KEFIDO-6224 format. One record per residue (C-alpha): x, z, y. Coordinates in steps of 0.05 Angstrom, whole numbers, plus 5000, padded with zeros to 4 digits. Example, Ala and Ser with C-alpha at 12.3 -4.5 7.8 and 13.67 -1.06 7.14 Angstrom:
BEGIN
> X|Z|Y
> 5246|5156|4910 $
> 5273|5143|4979 $
//
This chain:
BEGIN
> X|Z|Y
> 3039|6688|2183 $
> 3107|6717|2165 $
> 3129|6722|2093 $
> 3127|6786|2052 $
> 3083|6802|1992 $
> 3092|6876|1983 $
> 3126|6924|2031 $
> 3149|6996|2021 $
> 3143|7031|2089 $
> 3180|7096|2106 $
> 3119|7133|2129 $
> 3112|7199|2167 $
> 3042|7195|2195 $
> 3069|7198|2266 $
> 3054|7150|2322 $
> 3103|7094|2304 $
> 3090|7090|2229 $
> 3015|7100|2238 $
> 3009|7036|2278 $
> 3057|6998|2233 $
> 3008|6996|2174 $
> 2953|6956|2211 $
> 3007|6914|2245 $
> 3038|6895|2178 $
> 2970|6876|2151 $
> 2956|6832|2212 $
> 3024|6798|2218 $
> 3048|6794|2146 $
> 2982|6799|2107 $
> 3020|6840|2056 $
> 3006|6898|2010 $
> 3035|6963|2037 $
> 3061|7022|1997 $
> 3072|7082|2043 $
> 3131|7126|2023 $
> 3130|7198|2047 $
> 3192|7242|2037 $
> 3181|7316|2039 $
> 3246|7342|2068 $
> 3218|7408|2090 $
> 3179|7386|2151 $
> 3117|7428|2163 $
> 3065|7374|2149 $
> 3000|7372|2110 $
> 3024|7321|2060 $
> 2955|7311|2030 $
> 2928|7295|2099 $
> 2987|7248|2112 $
> 2972|7212|2046 $
> 2898|7205|2063 $
> 2915|7177|2132 $
> 2961|7125|2102 $
> 2908|7101|2054 $
> 2854|7103|2107 $
> 2894|7058|2154 $
> 2908|7005|2101 $
> 2962|7025|2052 $
> 2945|7009|1979 $
> 2987|7068|1953 $
> 3021|7128|1983 $
> 3079|7160|1946 $
> 3096|7231|1967 $
> 3161|7260|1939 $
> 3191|7330|1947 $
> 3264|7318|1963 $
> 3282|7385|1994 $
> 3332|7408|1942 $
> 3362|7339|1934 $
> 3371|7335|2009 $
> 3407|7401|2012 $
> 3451|7394|1950 $
> 3469|7320|1954 $
> 3472|7309|2029 $
> 3475|7374|2069 $
> 3526|7410|2025 $
> 3576|7352|2022 $
> 3572|7346|2098 $
> 3580|7421|2106 $
> 3639|7425|2058 $
> 3673|7369|2098 $
> 3662|7409|2162 $
> 3630|7349|2194 $
> 3602|7360|2264 $
> 3587|7300|2308 $
> 3617|7303|2378 $
> 3631|7378|2372 $
> 3558|7398|2371 $
> 3510|7360|2326 $
> 3501|7384|2255 $
> 3474|7316|2234 $
> 3404|7337|2211 $
> 3371|7269|2222 $
> 3433|7230|2204 $
> 3438|7260|2134 $
> 3364|7251|2120 $
> 3357|7176|2133 $
> 3401|7151|2076 $
> 3363|7194|2027 $
> 3295|7168|2050 $
> 3321|7096|2048 $
> 3351|7107|1979 $
> 3283|7130|1953 $
> 3248|7071|1988 $
> 3292|7023|1949 $
> 3275|7060|1885 $
> 3200|7056|1899 $
> 3207|6983|1917 $
> 3237|6969|1850 $
> 3183|7009|1814 $
> 3126|6974|1849 $
> 3158|6905|1850 $
> 3161|6901|1925 $
> 3201|6847|1960 $
> 3209|6883|2027 $
> 3221|6950|2060 $
> 3203|6973|2130 $
> 3216|7030|2178 $
> 3190|7054|2245 $
> 3257|7059|2281 $
> 3265|7030|2351 $
> 3314|6975|2368 $
> 3353|7023|2412 $
> 3361|7080|2363 $
> 3410|7103|2310 $
> 3360|7107|2253 $
> 3351|7032|2245 $
> 3425|7028|2228 $
> 3422|7085|2179 $
> 3362|7057|2142 $
> 3386|6986|2139 $
> 3458|7000|2118 $
> 3429|7039|2060 $
> 3382|6981|2041 $
> 3441|6934|2043 $
> 3484|6979|2000 $
> 3432|6992|1947 $
> 3391|6928|1944 $
> 3412|6873|1992 $
> 3359|6825|1966 $
> 3302|6865|1997 $
> 3273|6836|2062 $
> 3277|6886|2119 $
> 3220|6889|2169 $
> 3234|6927|2233 $
> 3170|6923|2275 $
> 3201|6952|2338 $
> 3247|6891|2339 $
> 3189|6842|2327 $
> 3124|6864|2359 $
> 3100|6862|2431 $
> 3094|6938|2435 $
> 3146|6957|2487 $
> 3136|7032|2495 $
> 3103|7093|2464 $
> 3047|7085|2515 $
> 3035|7014|2487 $
> 3036|7043|2417 $
> 2982|7094|2437 $
> 2939|7037|2464 $
> 2949|6998|2399 $
> 2929|7059|2358 $
> 2866|7068|2399 $
> 2847|6995|2392 $
> 2855|6999|2316 $
> 2820|7067|2308 $
> 2884|7101|2284 $
> 2885|7175|2299 $
> 2952|7202|2326 $
> 2972|7270|2353 $
> 3017|7241|2408 $
> 2991|7230|2478 $
> 3016|7206|2545 $
> 3021|7279|2566 $
> 3057|7299|2502 $
> 3105|7243|2493 $
> 3166|7278|2462 $
> 3195|7249|2399 $
> 3208|7301|2344 $
> 3243|7296|2277 $
> 3238|7355|2230 $
> 3266|7373|2162 $
> 3289|7437|2128 $
> 3357|7433|2162 $
> 3335|7422|2234 $
> 3285|7396|2285 $
> 3305|7349|2341 $
> 3271|7333|2407 $
> 3280|7270|2449 $
> 3244|7230|2502 $
> 3199|7248|2560 $
> 3233|7289|2614 $
> 3293|7301|2568 $
> 3315|7230|2585 $
> 3339|7259|2651 $
> 3404|7296|2634 $
> 3396|7339|2697 $
> 3329|7365|2671 $
> 3334|7436|2644 $
> 3301|7445|2577 $
> 3236|7485|2580 $
> 3234|7540|2527 $
> 3164|7517|2509 $
> 3197|7456|2477 $
> 3227|7499|2421 $
> 3188|7498|2356 $
> 3231|7544|2312 $
> 3280|7584|2353 $
> 3258|7641|2398 $
> 3279|7639|2471 $
> 3334|7689|2484 $
> 3290|7735|2525 $
> 3244|7742|2465 $
> 3297|7760|2414 $
> 3309|7831|2387 $
> 3349|7879|2430 $
> 3387|7904|2369 $
> 3437|7861|2329 $
> 3425|7844|2256 $
> 3480|7841|2204 $
> 3476|7794|2145 $
> 3523|7774|2088 $
> 3527|7703|2062 $
> 3563|7690|1996 $
> 3595|7623|1979 $
> 3618|7591|1914 $
> 3665|7532|1921 $
> 3643|7519|1992 $
> 3568|7523|1978 $
> 3524|7581|2001 $
> 3494|7615|1940 $
> 3470|7685|1960 $
> 3444|7725|2018 $
> 3453|7801|2021 $
> 3480|7799|1950 $
> 3418|7764|1922 $
> 3428|7696|1889 $
> 3379|7645|1917 $
> 3362|7571|1907 $
> 3387|7523|1961 $
> 3316|7515|1990 $
> 3300|7590|1990 $
> 3367|7608|2020 $
> 3363|7558|2077 $
> 3291|7578|2092 $
> 3312|7651|2095 $
> 3370|7636|2142 $
> 3326|7592|2185 $
> 3278|7650|2194 $
> 3334|7700|2210 $
> 3370|7653|2257 $
> 3306|7633|2293 $
> 3289|7706|2305 $
> 3355|7717|2341 $
> 3357|7653|2381 $
> 3412|7620|2340 $
> 3427|7546|2335 $
> 3398|7511|2397 $
> 3440|7453|2421 $
> 3429|7411|2484 $
> 3475|7350|2483 $
> 3487|7281|2510 $
> 3514|7239|2452 $
> 3540|7169|2440 $
> 3491|7130|2398 $
> 3514|7081|2344 $
> 3488|7022|2385 $
> 3531|7040|2445 $
> 3487|7076|2496 $
> 3484|7150|2509 $
> 3423|7193|2495 $
> 3403|7265|2506 $
> 3372|7309|2453 $
> 3355|7381|2437 $
> 3370|7405|2366 $
> 3347|7469|2333 $
> 3390|7486|2271 $
> 3386|7562|2262 $
> 3404|7567|2189 $
> 3454|7511|2193 $
> 3491|7543|2251 $
> 3498|7607|2210 $
> 3522|7571|2148 $
> 3573|7529|2186 $
> 3601|7590|2223 $
> 3608|7629|2158 $
> 3639|7569|2120 $
> 3692|7558|2174 $
> 3712|7631|2172 $
> 3719|7631|2097 $
> 3761|7568|2100 $
> 3806|7602|2152 $
> 3818|7657|2101 $
> 3829|7615|2039 $
> 3860|7548|2059 $
> 3933|7539|2072 $
> 3955|7516|2141 $
> 3968|7443|2125 $
> 3903|7434|2086 $
> 3861|7468|2140 $
> 3892|7427|2196 $
> 3886|7361|2159 $
> 3815|7377|2140 $
> 3797|7377|2214 $
> 3819|7304|2216 $
> 3776|7288|2156 $
> 3717|7326|2187 $
> 3715|7282|2249 $
> 3717|7218|2209 $
> 3664|7244|2160 $
> 3618|7263|2217 $
> 3624|7194|2249 $
> 3609|7160|2183 $
> 3547|7203|2171 $
> 3523|7192|2242 $
> 3533|7117|2235 $
> 3494|7114|2169 $
> 3555|7097|2127 $
> 3536|7145|2071 $
> 3537|7096|2012 $
> 3609|7073|2023 $
> 3672|7079|1982 $
> 3708|7115|2038 $
> 3656|7169|2044 $
> 3659|7181|1969 $
> 3735|7183|1973 $
> 3732|7235|2028 $
> 3686|7276|1984 $
> 3739|7274|1930 $
> 3791|7299|1979 $
> 3746|7356|2002 $
> 3729|7375|1930 $
> 3802|7383|1915 $
> 3808|7447|1956 $
> 3737|7473|1964 $
> 3743|7509|1897 $
> 3779|7565|1933 $
> 3727|7571|1988 $
> 3692|7626|1950 $
> 3675|7694|1979 $
> 3630|7732|2027 $
> 3624|7730|2102 $
> 3590|7784|2143 $
> 3557|7761|2208 $
> 3528|7796|2268 $
> 3469|7760|2300 $
> 3450|7779|2371 $
> 3419|7743|2430 $
> 3436|7673|2409 $
> 3506|7691|2384 $
> 3530|7687|2312 $
> 3591|7732|2309 $
> 3639|7746|2252 $
> 3639|7817|2228 $
> 3681|7809|2165 $
> 3704|7763|2110 $
> 3732|7771|2040 $
> 3751|7727|1982 $
> 3788|7733|1916 $
> 3828|7672|1939 $
> 3847|7701|2006 $
> 3915|7679|2032 $
> 3915|7735|2083 $
> 3962|7792|2064 $
> 3965|7853|2108 $
> 4036|7868|2087 $
> 4057|7800|2116 $
> 4015|7804|2179 $
> 4032|7874|2202 $
> 4076|7879|2265 $
> 4112|7937|2234 $
> 4173|7937|2188 $
> 4159|7914|2117 $
> 4196|7894|2053 $
> 4171|7822|2049 $
> 4192|7793|2116 $
> 4259|7802|2151 $
> 4244|7794|2225 $
> 4316|7773|2239 $
> 4302|7709|2200 $
> 4258|7686|2258 $
> 4320|7671|2300 $
> 4344|7614|2256 $
> 4273|7587|2250 $
> 4265|7585|2326 $
> 4333|7552|2334 $
> 4316|7496|2287 $
> 4245|7487|2314 $
> 4271|7483|2385 $
> 4330|7437|2371 $
> 4294|7372|2393 $
> 4273|7405|2459 $
> 4344|7430|2470 $
> 4373|7360|2459 $
> 4322|7330|2508 $
> 4343|7379|2561 $
> 4418|7364|2550 $
> 4407|7289|2556 $
> 4374|7300|2623 $
> 4431|7344|2646 $
> 4482|7290|2626 $
> 4443|7237|2664 $
> 4423|7197|2602 $
> 4349|7211|2614 $
> 4308|7235|2673 $
> 4286|7306|2659 $
> 4213|7324|2662 $
> 4226|7396|2681 $
> 4275|7433|2725 $
> 4338|7443|2684 $
> 4387|7502|2690 $
> 4459|7490|2708 $
> 4494|7477|2641 $
> 4561|7456|2671 $
> 4594|7523|2660 $
> 4578|7520|2586 $
> 4574|7447|2564 $
> 4621|7389|2575 $
> 4605|7317|2560 $
> 4655|7285|2512 $
//
């Protein structure tokens, strides 16, 4: 029998974690504390707790982490502008470090010597959980059943559950893998593993198919303070209430469905469907407000930061000095990302209808094409001359035979002579 006295298991009540409890008891003979994180998934948490205890856990800890998830994980990622591979708003990626962090906390409270998760050996989540364990308590033993047991597929897991009288909602016919929290819901597996397969609208849990959305657009106004959404239609709301409201609005109009093939942490590609209605609205509004309030250099360099930040979050590198340093950089200019964005929602599109901010760098008197008192249009000639000087020199070198020109050059001989 393998060694572990007391294990804190990240538990959801789904297929994988449901069979892990009896497996841990058989293989490790250990006491099991099931840890359930309420991140906004639509579960009956009392039923989940009863199931964990009925299948062999000695305790089941259920914790409401919705607001912590939004304020400490979603908002920093949003303010950084992080989007993985141009599409993914990182709903699962942000959640795993928080769950693992709380697992470590519970392990310390209960005197556990090990932690466990239900992630497969091919997936990203094993990395996210275990990097967090290592960062916060490297002395804890990590048990990853999918890397140890003889169960090789979800079909095998269903057979194991049946043999051990563990009730699960999954079936051979309904084999999709779902992950849900207040920010998003993801779908993987089954026919989605064929990238040529067109997603069936029946897969969607939140967002309405486009042909079922209203035929009239809806306008909304989202207010931000220092890069964080704080109000909807002029009404201040808590982070949880605001995101729930935007999820409902976005879902009604078919906003936020992403179908993508992505590069996993472990090297292979995978295909997933993501529904992030409220998140898509918030990201769109935040970007527009930044365009209005950030200077050119900051905005452009922030795009560099955003890509790195997204990769780190996706890879599970949340509890790292670099991620914290990137937060400090983002904090330094998000104070001006304050204002209101008006959006038009219609048939899956989230369109900008207006934006305003007390820190706006847009000035109509500068931007107008007409004559004004603040910008002398004749100054542009010198600016263009200096900006084009390197290109001009390149062209002359080609004409003088020093370099081979990339483009057809005019005949300069009448004007220029080589010394």
